[in-house]
Backbone as CSV, one residue per row, in Angstrom:
resi,resn,N_x,N_y,N_z,CA_x,CA_y,CA_z,C_x,C_y,C_z
1,UNK,0.913,-1.074,0.011,0.056,0.047,-0.103,0.825,1.237,0.071
2,UNK,0.527,2.136,-0.822,1.274,3.329,-0.915,0.744,4.366,0.099
3,UNK,1.750,4.980,0.755,1.353,6.067,1.614,0.956,7.311,0.966
4,UNK,-0.040,8.034,1.385,-0.507,9.150,0.930,0.007,10.212,1.596
5,UNK,0.457,11.298,0.840,1.017,12.513,1.481,-0.255,13.325,1.938
6,UNK,-0.074,14.047,2.963,-1.124,14.808,3.480,-1.043,16.201,2.805
7,UNK,-2.186,16.709,2.320,-2.173,18.046,1.664,-2.810,19.047,2.753
8,UNK,-1.995,20.083,2.971,-2.439,21.001,3.945,-3.654,21.974,3.120
9,UNK,-4.576,22.298,3.835,-5.830,23.013,3.254,-5.471,24.485,3.328
10,UNK,-4.367,24.783,4.052,-4.186,26.319,4.001,-3.281,26.708,2.848
11,UNK,-3.588,27.873,2.339,-2.786,28.358,1.229,-1.635,29.158,1.812
12,UNK,-0.535,29.134,1.029,0.590,29.968,1.614,0.262,31.450,1.739
13,UNK,0.755,32.105,2.837,0.502,33.488,2.869,1.181,34.449,1.935
14,UNK,0.480,35.394,1.377,1.072,36.210,0.415,1.565,37.528,1.103
15,UNK,2.754,37.850,0.984,3.125,39.096,1.489,3.492,40.168,0.455
16,UNK,3.038,41.268,0.508,3.353,42.496,-0.442,4.637,42.661,-0.482
17,UNK,5.360,42.570,-1.827,6.774,42.906,-1.965,6.661,44.429,-2.335
18,UNK,7.584,45.273,-1.810,7.622,46.608,-2.082,8.801,46.725,-2.831
19,UNK,8.812,47.600,-4.073,9.813,47.841,-4.810,10.782,48.925,-4.125
20,UNK,12.033,48.758,-4.035,12.900,49.754,-3.354,12.943,51.046,-4.334
21,UNK,13.281,50.810,-5.626,13.357,51.758,-6.610,12.389,51.596,-7.741
22,UNK,12.244,52.551,-8.354,11.305,52.729,-9.551,11.980,51.538,-10.763
23,UNK,13.238,51.660,-10.897,13.801,50.907,-11.922,15.229,50.643,-11.649
24,UNK,15.848,49.510,-11.575,17.254,49.276,-11.363,18.085,49.526,-12.612
25,UNK,17.460,49.559,-13.867,18.185,49.603,-15.052,18.783,51.001,-15.136
26,UNK,19.900,51.130,-15.918,20.626,52.432,-16.166,19.733,53.270,-17.154
27,UNK,19.923,54.479,-17.365,19.156,55.407,-18.100,19.277,55.011,-19.578
28,UNK,18.482,55.509,-20.505,18.637,55.266,-21.910,19.930,55.558,-22.474
29,UNK,20.396,56.909,-22.221,21.781,57.181,-22.821,22.866,56.346,-22.284
30,UNK,22.711,56.005,-21.203,23.936,54.982,-20.553,23.788,53.724,-21.218
31,UNK,22.742,53.174,-21.614,22.485,52.027,-22.255,23.066,52.177,-23.658
32,UNK,22.544,53.096,-24.297,23.204,53.380,-25.695,24.632,53.440,-25.718
33,UNK,25.172,54.256,-24.803,26.857,54.273,-24.688,27.301,52.895,-24.415
34,UNK,26.651,52.125,-23.537,27.283,50.811,-23.188,27.278,50.010,-24.706
35,UNK,26.186,50.160,-25.425,26.002,49.333,-26.513,27.154,49.584,-27.535
36,UNK,27.461,50.897,-27.612,28.421,51.250,-28.675,29.983,50.935,-28.145
37,UNK,30.078,51.003,-26.835,31.334,50.347,-26.365,31.561,49.029,-26.603
38,UNK,30.551,48.104,-26.335,30.449,46.784,-26.517,30.681,46.480,-28.175
39,UNK,30.018,47.306,-28.971,29.989,47.045,-30.409,31.503,47.347,-30.952
40,UNK,32.073,48.314,-30.370,33.501,48.696,-30.824,34.416,47.605,-30.140
41,UNK,34.261,47.096,-29.088,35.195,46.073,-28.599,35.042,44.781,-29.437
42,UNK,33.758,44.523,-29.808,33.591,43.203,-30.733,34.249,43.549,-32.185
43,UNK,34.154,44.688,-32.730,34.719,44.843,-34.037,36.165,44.744,-33.927
44,UNK,36.938,44.902,-33.042,38.229,44.784,-32.728,38.627,43.353,-32.842
45,UNK,37.677,42.457,-32.508,37.965,41.057,-32.659,37.742,40.390,-34.068
46,UNK,37.257,41.202,-34.908,37.138,40.658,-36.257,38.188,40.657,-36.957
47,UNK,38.420,39.521,-37.932,39.470,39.317,-38.723,38.998,40.024,-40.021
48,UNK,39.756,41.007,-40.492,39.365,41.695,-41.731,40.345,41.255,-42.838
49,UNK,39.810,41.131,-44.076,40.397,40.894,-45.123,41.040,41.834,-45.823
50,UNK,42.162,41.709,-46.408,42.996,42.727,-47.130,41.998,43.494,-48.279
51,UNK,42.259,44.763,-48.515,41.405,45.539,-49.451,41.535,44.920,-50.698
52,UNK,42.549,44.522,-51.179,42.787,43.843,-52.477,41.815,42.814,-52.526
53,UNK,41.731,41.803,-51.639,40.979,40.759,-51.803,39.513,40.948,-51.841
54,UNK,39.020,41.979,-50.994,37.730,42.478,-51.019,37.391,42.949,-52.364
55,UNK,38.137,43.824,-52.918,37.741,44.342,-54.321,37.746,43.192,-55.250
56,UNK,38.731,42.256,-55.277,38.637,40.946,-56.190,37.415,40.291,-55.988
57,UNK,36.981,39.919,-54.872,35.848,39.071,-54.673,34.405,39.830,-54.928
58,UNK,34.650,41.254,-54.740,33.453,42.024,-55.278,33.315,42.019,-56.694
59,UNK,34.449,42.091,-57.396,34.407,42.035,-58.877,34.002,40.646,-59.387
60,UNK,34.266,39.489,-58.720,33.562,38.250,-59.199,32.168,38.300,-59.037
61,UNK,31.620,38.706,-57.842,30.176,39.032,-57.602,29.528,39.780,-58.770
62,UNK,30.085,40.891,-59.081,29.655,41.683,-60.126,29.475,41.137,-61.328
63,UNK,30.596,40.344,-61.825,30.560,39.674,-62.990,29.554,38.579,-63.042
64,UNK,29.381,37.891,-62.085,28.523,36.664,-62.006,27.052,37.123,-62.072
65,UNK,26.729,38.359,-61.427,25.384,38.803,-61.400,25.174,39.376,-62.923
66,UNK,26.185,39.933,-63.447,25.891,40.368,-65.039,25.579,39.138,-65.866
67,UNK,26.400,38.201,-65.742,26.081,36.965,-66.549,24.651,36.411,-66.199
68,UNK,24.478,36.345,-65.065,23.058,35.777,-64.713,22.064,36.679,-65.358
69,UNK,22.178,37.925,-65.244,21.227,38.975,-65.911,21.096,38.721,-67.257
70,UNK,22.048,38.624,-67.898,22.209,38.463,-69.416,21.524,37.115,-69.752
71,UNK,21.708,36.011,-69.055,20.902,34.767,-69.338,19.508,34.895,-69.041
72,UNK,19.097,35.539,-68.031,17.573,35.721,-67.615,17.050,36.561,-68.763
73,UNK,17.677,37.520,-69.359,17.147,38.429,-70.359,17.070,37.699,-71.654
74,UNK,18.099,36.859,-71.933,17.860,36.101,-73.184,16.785,35.223,-73.101
75,UNK,16.603,34.509,-71.785,15.362,33.470,-71.823,14.106,34.192,-71.866
76,UNK,14.078,35.307,-71.237,12.861,36.200,-71.429,12.492,36.544,-72.872
77,UNK,13.374,36.904,-73.615,13.244,37.353,-74.901,12.866,36.089,-75.766
78,UNK,13.397,34.943,-75.542,12.990,33.682,-76.209,11.686,33.231,-75.854
79,UNK,11.369,33.338,-74.536,10.004,32.918,-74.214,8.733,33.843,-74.780
80,UNK,9.308,35.217,-74.711,8.315,36.241,-75.376,8.034,35.741,-76.715
81,UNK,9.108,35.518,-77.505,8.915,35.180,-79.073,8.228,34.051,-79.116
82,UNK,8.194,32.913,-78.264,7.483,31.769,-78.479,6.006,31.968,-78.252
83,UNK,5.665,32.707,-77.005,4.306,33.080,-76.877,3.612,33.919,-77.979
84,UNK,4.414,34.823,-78.554,3.949,35.589,-79.717,3.687,34.666,-80.990
85,UNK,4.507,33.763,-81.120,4.287,32.766,-82.272,3.119,31.848,-81.926
86,UNK,3.040,31.443,-80.740,1.786,30.487,-80.282,0.469,31.448,-80.594
87,UNK,0.576,32.864,-80.307,-0.641,33.644,-80.454,-1.015,33.712,-81.960
88,UNK,-0.123,33.745,-82.833,-0.252,33.860,-84.293,-1.034,32.648,-84.747
89,UNK,-0.629,31.517,-84.290,-1.098,30.200,-84.710,-2.525,29.992,-84.299
90,UNK,-2.932,30.559,-83.233,-4.351,30.368,-82.916,-5.262,31.210,-83.128
C-alpha cells in the first residue's frame, strides 16, 4: 500500500513585496553608450580581409550577377517570342 501525502488545506500567505526603486536599469543614454562600447570592442576581434581581396571578390560577384542577368534576359526574350508565335497560330 502506498502512503498518501497529506495536503494542507491552508494556502501559503502572500506578503506584499515593495519595490525599493522605480527601476534598477541604467538610463537610456547610458545603455546606448554601453551598446556602442561593446560594439566597438567586438569589431576589434573581427579578422578583416585585405582591401585587394575584397575588391577582387566584389568584382567576381558583379561579373557573376551580370552573366546571370544576361542569361535571364535572353530566356525572357526567347519565351516572349515563343508566346507571340503561339498567339499567331491560334
